[in-house]
mmCIF file of the C-alpha atoms, coordinates in Angstrom:
data_MODEL
# 
_entry.id   MODEL 
# 
loop_
_atom_site.group_PDB 
_atom_site.id 
_atom_site.type_symbol 
_atom_site.label_atom_id 
_atom_site.label_alt_id 
_atom_site.label_comp_id 
_atom_site.label_asym_id 
_atom_site.label_entity_id 
_atom_site.label_seq_id 
_atom_site.pdbx_PDB_ins_code 
_atom_site.Cartn_x 
_atom_site.Cartn_y 
_atom_site.Cartn_z 
_atom_site.occupancy 
_atom_site.B_iso_or_equiv 
_atom_site.pdbx_formal_charge 
_atom_site.auth_seq_id 
_atom_site.auth_comp_id 
_atom_site.auth_asym_id 
_atom_site.auth_atom_id 
_atom_site.pdbx_PDB_model_num 
ATOM 1   C CA . LYS A 1 1   ? -1.699  -49.763 -11.287 1.00 0.00 ? 1   LYS A CA 1 
ATOM 2   C CA . GLY A 1 2   ? -3.956  -48.158 -14.172 1.00 0.00 ? 2   GLY A CA 1 
ATOM 3   C CA . THR A 1 3   ? -5.168  -45.295 -12.128 1.00 0.00 ? 3   THR A CA 1 
ATOM 4   C CA . ASN A 1 4   ? -3.960  -41.234 -12.558 1.00 0.00 ? 4   ASN A CA 1 
ATOM 5   C CA . PRO A 1 5   ? -0.813  -40.728 -10.573 1.00 0.00 ? 5   PRO A CA 1 
ATOM 6   C CA . ALA A 1 6   ? -1.897  -37.766 -9.725  1.00 0.00 ? 6   ALA A CA 1 
ATOM 7   C CA . GLU A 1 7   ? -5.887  -38.496 -8.640  1.00 0.00 ? 7   GLU A CA 1 
ATOM 8   C CA . LYS A 1 8   ? -5.364  -38.129 -4.440  1.00 0.00 ? 8   LYS A CA 1 
ATOM 9   C CA . LEU A 1 9   ? -5.794  -41.757 -3.457  1.00 0.00 ? 9   LEU A CA 1 
ATOM 10  C CA . LEU A 1 10  ? -9.106  -42.703 -1.728  1.00 0.00 ? 10  LEU A CA 1 
ATOM 11  C CA . GLY A 1 11  ? -8.470  -42.386 2.051   1.00 0.00 ? 11  GLY A CA 1 
ATOM 12  C CA . ASP A 1 12  ? -5.737  -40.483 1.810   1.00 0.00 ? 12  ASP A CA 1 
ATOM 13  C CA . SER A 1 13  ? -6.022  -37.955 4.527   1.00 0.00 ? 13  SER A CA 1 
ATOM 14  C CA . SER A 1 14  ? -3.547  -35.292 3.932   1.00 0.00 ? 14  SER A CA 1 
ATOM 15  C CA . PRO A 1 15  ? -3.990  -32.316 5.526   1.00 0.00 ? 15  PRO A CA 1 
ATOM 16  C CA . GLU A 1 16  ? -4.837  -29.271 2.839   1.00 0.00 ? 16  GLU A CA 1 
ATOM 17  C CA . PRO A 1 17  ? -2.224  -26.543 2.486   1.00 0.00 ? 17  PRO A CA 1 
ATOM 18  C CA . SER A 1 18  ? -2.445  -23.601 5.201   1.00 0.00 ? 18  SER A CA 1 
ATOM 19  C CA . VAL A 1 19  ? -2.174  -20.355 4.145   1.00 0.00 ? 19  VAL A CA 1 
ATOM 20  C CA . SER A 1 20  ? 0.344   -18.218 5.466   1.00 0.00 ? 20  SER A CA 1 
ATOM 21  C CA . HIS A 1 21  ? -1.233  -14.632 5.820   1.00 0.00 ? 21  HIS A CA 1 
ATOM 22  C CA . HIS A 1 22  ? 1.210   -11.671 5.857   1.00 0.00 ? 22  HIS A CA 1 
ATOM 23  C CA . PRO A 1 23  ? 1.694   -10.597 10.233  1.00 0.00 ? 23  PRO A CA 1 
ATOM 24  C CA . CYS A 1 24  ? -0.255  -7.173  10.604  1.00 0.00 ? 24  CYS A CA 1 
ATOM 25  C CA . LEU A 1 25  ? -1.452  -5.291  13.760  1.00 0.00 ? 25  LEU A CA 1 
ATOM 26  C CA . HIS A 1 26  ? -4.790  -4.685  15.272  1.00 0.00 ? 26  HIS A CA 1 
ATOM 27  C CA . TRP A 1 27  ? -5.207  -0.907  15.447  1.00 0.00 ? 27  TRP A CA 1 
ATOM 28  C CA . ASP A 1 28  ? -4.513  -1.188  19.555  1.00 0.00 ? 28  ASP A CA 1 
ATOM 29  C CA . GLN A 1 29  ? -1.109  -1.588  18.175  1.00 0.00 ? 29  GLN A CA 1 
ATOM 30  C CA . VAL A 1 30  ? -1.106  1.559   15.837  1.00 0.00 ? 30  VAL A CA 1 
ATOM 31  C CA . PRO A 1 31  ? 0.431   4.544   18.451  1.00 0.00 ? 31  PRO A CA 1 
ATOM 32  C CA . SER A 1 32  ? 3.059   2.075   19.513  1.00 0.00 ? 32  SER A CA 1 
ATOM 33  C CA . LEU A 1 33  ? 3.859   1.990   16.191  1.00 0.00 ? 33  LEU A CA 1 
ATOM 34  C CA . LEU A 1 34  ? 4.170   6.052   14.494  1.00 0.00 ? 34  LEU A CA 1 
ATOM 35  C CA . LYS A 1 35  ? 6.233   6.115   18.116  1.00 0.00 ? 35  LYS A CA 1 
ATOM 36  C CA . ASP A 1 36  ? 8.569   4.149   16.697  1.00 0.00 ? 36  ASP A CA 1 
ATOM 37  C CA . VAL A 1 37  ? 8.614   4.679   12.981  1.00 0.00 ? 37  VAL A CA 1 
ATOM 38  C CA . GLU A 1 38  ? 9.295   9.097   14.230  1.00 0.00 ? 38  GLU A CA 1 
ATOM 39  C CA . MET A 1 39  ? 11.769  8.335   17.236  1.00 0.00 ? 39  MET A CA 1 
ATOM 40  C CA . ASN A 1 40  ? 13.698  5.978   14.224  1.00 0.00 ? 40  ASN A CA 1 
ATOM 41  C CA . ARG A 1 41  ? 16.296  5.065   16.515  1.00 0.00 ? 41  ARG A CA 1 
ATOM 42  C CA . SER A 1 42  ? 17.680  2.663   13.904  1.00 0.00 ? 42  SER A CA 1 
ATOM 43  C CA . SER A 1 43  ? 18.727  5.205   12.415  1.00 0.00 ? 43  SER A CA 1 
ATOM 44  C CA . THR A 1 44  ? 17.656  4.218   9.295   1.00 0.00 ? 44  THR A CA 1 
ATOM 45  C CA . ASN A 1 45  ? 18.064  6.372   5.965   1.00 0.00 ? 45  ASN A CA 1 
ATOM 46  C CA . LEU A 1 46  ? 15.266  8.736   5.363   1.00 0.00 ? 46  LEU A CA 1 
ATOM 47  C CA . GLN A 1 47  ? 13.858  8.197   2.380   1.00 0.00 ? 47  GLN A CA 1 
ATOM 48  C CA . ALA A 1 48  ? 12.950  4.649   4.011   1.00 0.00 ? 48  ALA A CA 1 
ATOM 49  C CA . VAL A 1 49  ? 11.590  6.597   6.617   1.00 0.00 ? 49  VAL A CA 1 
ATOM 50  C CA . LEU A 1 50  ? 9.618   8.906   4.152   1.00 0.00 ? 50  LEU A CA 1 
ATOM 51  C CA . SER A 1 51  ? 7.956   5.788   1.993   1.00 0.00 ? 51  SER A CA 1 
ATOM 52  C CA . THR A 1 52  ? 7.148   3.864   5.003   1.00 0.00 ? 52  THR A CA 1 
ATOM 53  C CA . LYS A 1 53  ? 5.348   6.840   6.643   1.00 0.00 ? 53  LYS A CA 1 
ATOM 54  C CA . LEU A 1 54  ? 3.824   7.833   3.678   1.00 0.00 ? 54  LEU A CA 1 
ATOM 55  C CA . LEU A 1 55  ? 3.198   3.399   2.877   1.00 0.00 ? 55  LEU A CA 1 
ATOM 56  C CA . LEU A 1 56  ? 1.285   3.762   5.479   1.00 0.00 ? 56  LEU A CA 1 
ATOM 57  C CA . MET A 1 57  ? -1.048  6.983   4.920   1.00 0.00 ? 57  MET A CA 1 
ATOM 58  C CA . THR A 1 58  ? -2.441  5.032   1.860   1.00 0.00 ? 58  THR A CA 1 
ATOM 59  C CA . PHE A 1 59  ? -1.831  1.329   2.442   1.00 0.00 ? 59  PHE A CA 1 
ATOM 60  C CA . LEU A 1 60  ? -0.227  0.976   -1.200  1.00 0.00 ? 60  LEU A CA 1 
ATOM 61  C CA . ARG A 1 61  ? 1.852   -2.245  -2.190  1.00 0.00 ? 61  ARG A CA 1 
ATOM 62  C CA . ALA A 1 62  ? 5.430   -0.891  -1.517  1.00 0.00 ? 62  ALA A CA 1 
ATOM 63  C CA . GLY A 1 63  ? 6.237   -2.148  -5.348  1.00 0.00 ? 63  GLY A CA 1 
ATOM 64  C CA . ALA A 1 64  ? 4.576   0.095   -6.702  1.00 0.00 ? 64  ALA A CA 1 
ATOM 65  C CA . LEU A 1 65  ? 4.808   3.213   -4.338  1.00 0.00 ? 65  LEU A CA 1 
ATOM 66  C CA . VAL A 1 66  ? 8.526   3.523   -4.775  1.00 0.00 ? 66  VAL A CA 1 
ATOM 67  C CA . ARG A 1 67  ? 8.210   3.906   -8.403  1.00 0.00 ? 67  ARG A CA 1 
ATOM 68  C CA . LEU A 1 68  ? 5.675   6.925   -7.624  1.00 0.00 ? 68  LEU A CA 1 
ATOM 69  C CA . ARG A 1 69  ? 6.655   9.709   -10.384 1.00 0.00 ? 69  ARG A CA 1 
ATOM 70  C CA . TRP A 1 70  ? 6.152   13.153  -10.233 1.00 0.00 ? 70  TRP A CA 1 
ATOM 71  C CA . GLU A 1 71  ? 4.786   13.045  -14.098 1.00 0.00 ? 71  GLU A CA 1 
ATOM 72  C CA . TRP A 1 72  ? 2.230   11.183  -12.356 1.00 0.00 ? 72  TRP A CA 1 
ATOM 73  C CA . PHE A 1 73  ? 0.296   13.823  -9.903  1.00 0.00 ? 73  PHE A CA 1 
ATOM 74  C CA . ASP A 1 74  ? -2.379  15.992  -11.216 1.00 0.00 ? 74  ASP A CA 1 
ATOM 75  C CA . VAL A 1 75  ? -2.562  14.109  -14.608 1.00 0.00 ? 75  VAL A CA 1 
ATOM 76  C CA . ASP A 1 76  ? -6.443  13.152  -15.072 1.00 0.00 ? 76  ASP A CA 1 
ATOM 77  C CA . TYR A 1 77  ? -8.026  14.420  -11.394 1.00 0.00 ? 77  TYR A CA 1 
ATOM 78  C CA . PRO A 1 78  ? -6.557  17.440  -9.641  1.00 0.00 ? 78  PRO A CA 1 
ATOM 79  C CA . ASP A 1 79  ? -4.655  16.660  -5.946  1.00 0.00 ? 79  ASP A CA 1 
ATOM 80  C CA . THR A 1 80  ? -4.905  12.603  -7.408  1.00 0.00 ? 80  THR A CA 1 
ATOM 81  C CA . ILE A 1 81  ? -1.420  10.966  -8.570  1.00 0.00 ? 81  ILE A CA 1 
ATOM 82  C CA . THR A 1 82  ? -2.629  8.138   -11.263 1.00 0.00 ? 82  THR A CA 1 
ATOM 83  C CA . ILE A 1 83  ? -0.330  5.523   -11.719 1.00 0.00 ? 83  ILE A CA 1 
ATOM 84  C CA . PRO A 1 84  ? -0.579  3.154   -14.930 1.00 0.00 ? 84  PRO A CA 1 
ATOM 85  C CA . GLY A 1 85  ? -1.531  0.564   -14.961 1.00 0.00 ? 85  GLY A CA 1 
ATOM 86  C CA . ASP A 1 86  ? 1.572   -1.883  -16.209 1.00 0.00 ? 86  ASP A CA 1 
ATOM 87  C CA . THR A 1 87  ? 2.954   -0.406  -12.931 1.00 0.00 ? 87  THR A CA 1 
ATOM 88  C CA . SER A 1 88  ? 4.567   -3.055  -10.739 1.00 0.00 ? 88  SER A CA 1 
ATOM 89  C CA . GLY A 1 89  ? 3.286   -3.707  -7.773  1.00 0.00 ? 89  GLY A CA 1 
ATOM 90  C CA . LEU A 1 90  ? -0.691  -2.845  -8.662  1.00 0.00 ? 90  LEU A CA 1 
ATOM 91  C CA . LYS A 1 91  ? -1.233  -6.634  -9.199  1.00 0.00 ? 91  LYS A CA 1 
ATOM 92  C CA . ARG A 1 92  ? -2.794  -5.850  -12.308 1.00 0.00 ? 92  ARG A CA 1 
ATOM 93  C CA . LYS A 1 93  ? -2.743  -8.757  -15.503 1.00 0.00 ? 93  LYS A CA 1 
ATOM 94  C CA . LYS A 1 94  ? -0.676  -7.911  -18.303 1.00 0.00 ? 94  LYS A CA 1 
ATOM 95  C CA . GLY A 1 95  ? -2.600  -7.976  -21.724 1.00 0.00 ? 95  GLY A CA 1 
ATOM 96  C CA . LYS A 1 96  ? -5.965  -7.554  -19.530 1.00 0.00 ? 96  LYS A CA 1 
ATOM 97  C CA . ASN A 1 97  ? -6.901  -5.268  -17.256 1.00 0.00 ? 97  ASN A CA 1 
ATOM 98  C CA . ASP A 1 98  ? -3.014  -3.040  -16.311 1.00 0.00 ? 98  ASP A CA 1 
ATOM 99  C CA . HIS A 1 99  ? -4.805  -0.482  -19.288 1.00 0.00 ? 99  HIS A CA 1 
ATOM 100 C CA . LEU A 1 100 ? -7.237  0.337   -15.991 1.00 0.00 ? 100 LEU A CA 1 
ATOM 101 C CA . PRO A 1 101 ? -5.578  2.983   -13.885 1.00 0.00 ? 101 PRO A CA 1 
ATOM 102 C CA . HIS A 1 102 ? -5.048  3.397   -10.046 1.00 0.00 ? 102 HIS A CA 1 
ATOM 103 C CA . TYR A 1 103 ? -6.082  6.807   -8.370  1.00 0.00 ? 103 TYR A CA 1 
ATOM 104 C CA . VAL A 1 104 ? -4.839  7.972   -5.122  1.00 0.00 ? 104 VAL A CA 1 
ATOM 105 C CA . PRO A 1 105 ? -6.753  11.549  -3.902  1.00 0.00 ? 105 PRO A CA 1 
ATOM 106 C CA . ILE A 1 106 ? -3.742  13.233  -2.148  1.00 0.00 ? 106 ILE A CA 1 
ATOM 107 C CA . THR A 1 107 ? -5.104  14.786  1.519   1.00 0.00 ? 107 THR A CA 1 
ATOM 108 C CA . THR A 1 108 ? -3.110  17.395  3.259   1.00 0.00 ? 108 THR A CA 1 
ATOM 109 C CA . GLN A 1 109 ? -0.664  14.798  5.622   1.00 0.00 ? 109 GLN A CA 1 
ATOM 110 C CA . MET A 1 110 ? 0.590   13.308  1.912   1.00 0.00 ? 110 MET A CA 1 
ATOM 111 C CA . GLY A 1 111 ? 0.532   16.346  1.030   1.00 0.00 ? 111 GLY A CA 1 
ATOM 112 C CA . THR A 1 112 ? 3.171   17.857  3.063   1.00 0.00 ? 112 THR A CA 1 
ATOM 113 C CA . LEU A 1 113 ? 5.050   14.910  2.921   1.00 0.00 ? 113 LEU A CA 1 
ATOM 114 C CA . PHE A 1 114 ? 5.018   15.642  -1.401  1.00 0.00 ? 114 PHE A CA 1 
ATOM 115 C CA . GLN A 1 115 ? 5.769   19.063  -0.378  1.00 0.00 ? 115 GLN A CA 1 
ATOM 116 C CA . PHE A 1 116 ? 9.187   18.137  1.116   1.00 0.00 ? 116 PHE A CA 1 
ATOM 117 C CA . LEU A 1 117 ? 9.836   15.552  -0.873  1.00 0.00 ? 117 LEU A CA 1 
ATOM 118 C CA . ARG A 1 118 ? 10.189  18.290  -3.651  1.00 0.00 ? 118 ARG A CA 1 
ATOM 119 C CA . GLU A 1 119 ? 12.830  19.944  -1.786  1.00 0.00 ? 119 GLU A CA 1 
ATOM 120 C CA . LEU A 1 120 ? 14.203  17.174  -1.137  1.00 0.00 ? 120 LEU A CA 1 
ATOM 121 C CA . ASN A 1 121 ? 14.431  14.798  -3.874  1.00 0.00 ? 121 ASN A CA 1 
ATOM 122 C CA . GLY A 1 122 ? 13.720  17.312  -6.530  1.00 0.00 ? 122 GLY A CA 1 
ATOM 123 C CA . GLY A 1 123 ? 10.485  17.932  -8.756  1.00 0.00 ? 123 GLY A CA 1 
ATOM 124 C CA . ASP A 1 124 ? 11.367  14.870  -11.866 1.00 0.00 ? 124 ASP A CA 1 
ATOM 125 C CA . GLY A 1 125 ? 11.759  11.488  -12.041 1.00 0.00 ? 125 GLY A CA 1 
ATOM 126 C CA . TYR A 1 126 ? 10.811  8.963   -9.001  1.00 0.00 ? 126 TYR A CA 1 
ATOM 127 C CA . VAL A 1 127 ? 9.450   10.357  -5.532  1.00 0.00 ? 127 VAL A CA 1 
ATOM 128 C CA . PHE A 1 128 ? 11.440  8.681   -3.895  1.00 0.00 ? 128 PHE A CA 1 
ATOM 129 C CA . GLN A 1 129 ? 15.271  8.328   -4.577  1.00 0.00 ? 129 GLN A CA 1 
ATOM 130 C CA . PRO A 1 130 ? 17.765  5.036   -4.275  1.00 0.00 ? 130 PRO A CA 1 
ATOM 131 C CA . MET A 1 131 ? 19.346  4.911   -0.797  1.00 0.00 ? 131 MET A CA 1 
ATOM 132 C CA . ARG A 1 132 ? 22.975  3.729   -2.268  1.00 0.00 ? 132 ARG A CA 1 
ATOM 133 C CA . GLU A 1 133 ? 24.418  2.579   -5.400  1.00 0.00 ? 133 GLU A CA 1 
ATOM 134 C CA . SER A 1 134 ? 21.317  -0.882  -5.951  1.00 0.00 ? 134 SER A CA 1 
ATOM 135 C CA . ARG A 1 135 ? 19.537  -2.041  -8.853  1.00 0.00 ? 135 ARG A CA 1 
ATOM 136 C CA . PHE A 1 136 ? 16.352  0.050   -8.865  1.00 0.00 ? 136 PHE A CA 1 
ATOM 137 C CA . SER A 1 137 ? 16.545  3.268   -10.737 1.00 0.00 ? 137 SER A CA 1 
ATOM 138 C CA . HIS A 1 138 ? 14.270  4.235   -7.267  1.00 0.00 ? 138 HIS A CA 1 
ATOM 139 C CA . LEU A 1 139 ? 14.318  3.424   -3.824  1.00 0.00 ? 139 LEU A CA 1 
ATOM 140 C CA . ASP A 1 140 ? 14.464  -0.707  -3.409  1.00 0.00 ? 140 ASP A CA 1 
ATOM 141 C CA . PRO A 1 141 ? 10.780  -2.540  -3.050  1.00 0.00 ? 141 PRO A CA 1 
ATOM 142 C CA . SER A 1 142 ? 12.512  -3.474  0.192   1.00 0.00 ? 142 SER A CA 1 
ATOM 143 C CA . ALA A 1 143 ? 13.097  -0.203  1.802   1.00 0.00 ? 143 ALA A CA 1 
ATOM 144 C CA . PRO A 1 144 ? 9.740   0.082   3.902   1.00 0.00 ? 144 PRO A CA 1 
ATOM 145 C CA . ASN A 1 145 ? 8.993   -3.362  4.829   1.00 0.00 ? 145 ASN A CA 1 
ATOM 146 C CA . ASN A 1 146 ? 13.822  -3.859  5.638   1.00 0.00 ? 146 ASN A CA 1 
ATOM 147 C CA . TYR A 1 147 ? 12.406  -0.096  8.561   1.00 0.00 ? 147 TYR A CA 1 
ATOM 148 C CA . LEU A 1 148 ? 9.959   -2.126  9.928   1.00 0.00 ? 148 LEU A CA 1 
ATOM 149 C CA . ARG A 1 149 ? 12.063  -5.086  10.780  1.00 0.00 ? 149 ARG A CA 1 
ATOM 150 C CA . SER A 1 150 ? 15.034  -2.816  11.887  1.00 0.00 ? 150 SER A CA 1 
ATOM 151 C CA . LEU A 1 151 ? 12.085  -1.075  14.189  1.00 0.00 ? 151 LEU A CA 1 
ATOM 152 C CA . GLY A 1 152 ? 11.779  -4.648  15.882  1.00 0.00 ? 152 GLY A CA 1 
ATOM 153 C CA . TYR A 1 153 ? 8.532   -5.617  14.055  1.00 0.00 ? 153 TYR A CA 1 
ATOM 154 C CA . LYS A 1 154 ? 9.866   -8.741  11.880  1.00 0.00 ? 154 LYS A CA 1 
ATOM 155 C CA . ASP A 1 155 ? 7.068   -11.116 13.164  1.00 0.00 ? 155 ASP A CA 1 
ATOM 156 C CA . VAL A 1 156 ? 4.466   -8.870  14.330  1.00 0.00 ? 156 VAL A CA 1 
ATOM 157 C CA . LEU A 1 157 ? 4.445   -6.378  10.778  1.00 0.00 ? 157 LEU A CA 1 
ATOM 158 C CA . ARG A 1 158 ? 5.180   -6.786  7.385   1.00 0.00 ? 158 ARG A CA 1 
ATOM 159 C CA . ALA A 1 159 ? 3.964   -3.891  4.698   1.00 0.00 ? 159 ALA A CA 1 
ATOM 160 C CA . HIS A 1 160 ? 1.287   -6.371  3.112   1.00 0.00 ? 160 HIS A CA 1 
ATOM 161 C CA . GLY A 1 161 ? 0.081   -6.990  6.602   1.00 0.00 ? 161 GLY A CA 1 
ATOM 162 C CA . TRP A 1 162 ? -0.331  -2.991  6.514   1.00 0.00 ? 162 TRP A CA 1 
ATOM 163 C CA . ARG A 1 163 ? -2.931  -3.412  4.032   1.00 0.00 ? 163 ARG A CA 1 
ATOM 164 C CA . SER A 1 164 ? -5.048  -5.594  6.179   1.00 0.00 ? 164 SER A CA 1 
ATOM 165 C CA . THR A 1 165 ? -5.082  -3.067  9.317   1.00 0.00 ? 165 THR A CA 1 
ATOM 166 C CA . ALA A 1 166 ? -6.483  -0.094  7.440   1.00 0.00 ? 166 ALA A CA 1 
ATOM 167 C CA . LEU A 1 167 ? -9.314  -2.676  5.932   1.00 0.00 ? 167 LEU A CA 1 
ATOM 168 C CA . THR A 1 168 ? -9.960  -3.790  9.254   1.00 0.00 ? 168 THR A CA 1 
ATOM 169 C CA . THR A 1 169 ? -10.235 0.057   10.884  1.00 0.00 ? 169 THR A CA 1 
ATOM 170 C CA . GLY A 1 170 ? -11.174 2.047   8.103   1.00 0.00 ? 170 GLY A CA 1 
ATOM 171 C CA . ILE A 1 171 ? -15.149 -0.507  8.647   1.00 0.00 ? 171 ILE A CA 1 
ATOM 172 C CA . ASP A 1 172 ? -15.081 -0.774  12.693  1.00 0.00 ? 172 ASP A CA 1 
ATOM 173 C CA . VAL A 1 173 ? -13.014 2.452   13.783  1.00 0.00 ? 173 VAL A CA 1 
ATOM 174 C CA . LEU A 1 174 ? -14.456 4.558   10.945  1.00 0.00 ? 174 LEU A CA 1 
ATOM 175 C CA . GLY A 1 175 ? -16.827 3.729   9.848   1.00 0.00 ? 175 GLY A CA 1 
ATOM 176 C CA . ALA A 1 176 ? -15.794 3.113   6.167   1.00 0.00 ? 176 ALA A CA 1 
ATOM 177 C CA . ASP A 1 177 ? -17.394 1.189   3.172   1.00 0.00 ? 177 ASP A CA 1 
ATOM 178 C CA . ARG A 1 178 ? -15.931 -1.284  2.228   1.00 0.00 ? 178 ARG A CA 1 
ATOM 179 C CA . GLU A 1 179 ? -16.484 -1.048  -0.766  1.00 0.00 ? 179 GLU A CA 1 
ATOM 180 C CA . VAL A 1 180 ? -14.988 2.017   -1.116  1.00 0.00 ? 180 VAL A CA 1 
ATOM 181 C CA . ILE A 1 181 ? -11.649 0.481   0.829   1.00 0.00 ? 181 ILE A CA 1 
ATOM 182 C CA . LYS A 1 182 ? -11.066 -2.054  -1.345  1.00 0.00 ? 182 LYS A CA 1 
ATOM 183 C CA . LYS A 1 183 ? -10.903 0.136   -4.269  1.00 0.00 ? 183 LYS A CA 1 
ATOM 184 C CA . GLN A 1 184 ? -8.405  2.188   -2.974  1.00 0.00 ? 184 GLN A CA 1 
ATOM 185 C CA . MET A 1 185 ? -7.071  -0.527  -2.217  1.00 0.00 ? 185 MET A CA 1 
ATOM 186 C CA . GLY A 1 186 ? -6.656  -0.549  -5.925  1.00 0.00 ? 186 GLY A CA 1 
ATOM 187 C CA . HIS A 1 187 ? -9.404  -4.319  -5.759  1.00 0.00 ? 187 HIS A CA 1 
ATOM 188 C CA . LEU A 1 188 ? -10.757 -4.127  -8.759  1.00 0.00 ? 188 LEU A CA 1 
ATOM 189 C CA . PRO A 1 189 ? -14.848 -5.253  -8.765  1.00 0.00 ? 189 PRO A CA 1 
ATOM 190 C CA . GLU A 1 190 ? -15.377 -8.717  -7.958  1.00 0.00 ? 190 GLU A CA 1 
ATOM 191 C CA . GLY A 1 191 ? -16.794 -11.698 -10.973 1.00 0.00 ? 191 GLY A CA 1 
ATOM 192 C CA . LYS A 1 192 ? -17.339 -10.548 -14.750 1.00 0.00 ? 192 LYS A CA 1 
ATOM 193 C CA . VAL A 1 193 ? -20.138 -9.106  -14.601 1.00 0.00 ? 193 VAL A CA 1 
ATOM 194 C CA . ASN A 1 194 ? -18.481 -6.693  -11.907 1.00 0.00 ? 194 ASN A CA 1 
ATOM 195 C CA . ARG A 1 195 ? -15.296 -5.987  -14.047 1.00 0.00 ? 195 ARG A CA 1 
ATOM 196 C CA . ALA A 1 196 ? -17.425 -5.294  -17.213 1.00 0.00 ? 196 ALA A CA 1 
ATOM 197 C CA . TYR A 1 197 ? -20.087 -2.827  -16.288 1.00 0.00 ? 197 TYR A CA 1 
ATOM 198 C CA . ASP A 1 198 ? -19.166 -1.212  -12.425 1.00 0.00 ? 198 ASP A CA 1 
ATOM 199 C CA . LYS A 1 199 ? -16.813 1.672   -13.965 1.00 0.00 ? 199 LYS A CA 1 
ATOM 200 C CA . SER A 1 200 ? -17.502 4.119   -10.715 1.00 0.00 ? 200 SER A CA 1 
ATOM 201 C CA . LEU A 1 201 ? -14.290 5.520   -9.109  1.00 0.00 ? 201 LEU A CA 1 
ATOM 202 C CA . GLN A 1 202 ? -15.971 6.320   -6.160  1.00 0.00 ? 202 GLN A CA 1 
ATOM 203 C CA . LEU A 1 203 ? -12.742 8.957   -6.200  1.00 0.00 ? 203 LEU A CA 1 
ATOM 204 C CA . ASP A 1 204 ? -14.946 12.032  -3.380  1.00 0.00 ? 204 ASP A CA 1 
ATOM 205 C CA . LYS A 1 205 ? -15.400 8.382   -0.882  1.00 0.00 ? 205 LYS A CA 1 
ATOM 206 C CA . ARG A 1 206 ? -12.447 7.140   -1.794  1.00 0.00 ? 206 ARG A CA 1 
ATOM 207 C CA . ARG A 1 207 ? -10.940 11.103  -0.262  1.00 0.00 ? 207 ARG A CA 1 
ATOM 208 C CA . ASP A 1 208 ? -13.333 11.722  2.116   1.00 0.00 ? 208 ASP A CA 1 
ATOM 209 C CA . PHE A 1 209 ? -11.985 7.831   3.332   1.00 0.00 ? 209 PHE A CA 1 
ATOM 210 C CA . LEU A 1 210 ? -7.986  8.882   3.319   1.00 0.00 ? 210 LEU A CA 1 
ATOM 211 C CA . GLN A 1 211 ? -8.736  12.037  4.624   1.00 0.00 ? 211 GLN A CA 1 
ATOM 212 C CA . ASP A 1 212 ? -10.257 10.422  7.911   1.00 0.00 ? 212 ASP A CA 1 
ATOM 213 C CA . TRP A 1 213 ? -7.822  7.962   7.911   1.00 0.00 ? 213 TRP A CA 1 
ATOM 214 C CA . CYS A 1 214 ? -4.635  10.414  7.708   1.00 0.00 ? 214 CYS A CA 1 
ATOM 215 C CA . ASN A 1 215 ? -6.428  12.331  10.386  1.00 0.00 ? 215 ASN A CA 1 
ATOM 216 C CA . LEU A 1 216 ? -7.415  9.053   12.637  1.00 0.00 ? 216 LEU A CA 1 
ATOM 217 C CA . LEU A 1 217 ? -2.828  8.775   12.036  1.00 0.00 ? 217 LEU A CA 1 
ATOM 218 C CA . GLU A 1 218 ? -2.060  12.343  12.390  1.00 0.00 ? 218 GLU A CA 1 
ATOM 219 C CA . ALA A 1 219 ? -3.642  12.745  15.826  1.00 0.00 ? 219 ALA A CA 1 
ATOM 220 C CA . ASN A 1 220 ? -2.367  8.841   17.565  1.00 0.00 ? 220 ASN A CA 1 
ATOM 221 C CA . GLY A 1 221 ? 1.018   9.841   16.748  1.00 0.00 ? 221 GLY A CA 1 
ATOM 222 C CA . LEU A 1 222 ? 1.836   10.235  13.044  1.00 0.00 ? 222 LEU A CA 1 
ATOM 223 C CA . LYS A 1 223 ? 4.555   13.423  12.009  1.00 0.00 ? 223 LYS A CA 1 
ATOM 224 C CA . VAL A 1 224 ? 4.780   14.782  8.466   1.00 0.00 ? 224 VAL A CA 1 
# 
């Protein structure tokens, strides 16, 4: 009595809540994944397959990836997709940093994929069209995860977990700089001081890293 009921009582040894992470793959498992994606044994719609391939190359969050628009290509920088900061899936905070766009350099492999998508879906509106009647005017954000699930990766890999695979492999296998990869993942500088002063894009380094990354995927089974 007389105490704050929201406070933890002395001697309370309740365990701290556990943090669950999205399942991801070790690099040794990636060639099998790339083979399964290409084989498409689940006979999944082509839009979902192509969006998953682009997700593997860019490790964008699925929410932002399916909302890509053709008008965002080469807006500010050549051979680059400029994604507005207020795009759903970028995880920007409204009114705080959603004015900052995210840049995705286009690699050789991505260029081939986009050329095919222009022929498939046209060069206006969304890059990825909905597969059937949908509440979305673009591909459903759950499409890449649903495709991975249909391939048997339900408890092995999720689209968001692929970002961990890319970061780890980029450092351990390609020897890339962690900060360069994190910028390409869409992470903003950590800390108030860094966010206030660090306006660097490092686009050239990010472009080199993404090209090396796509080359590595292609050498291990990715086909575009």
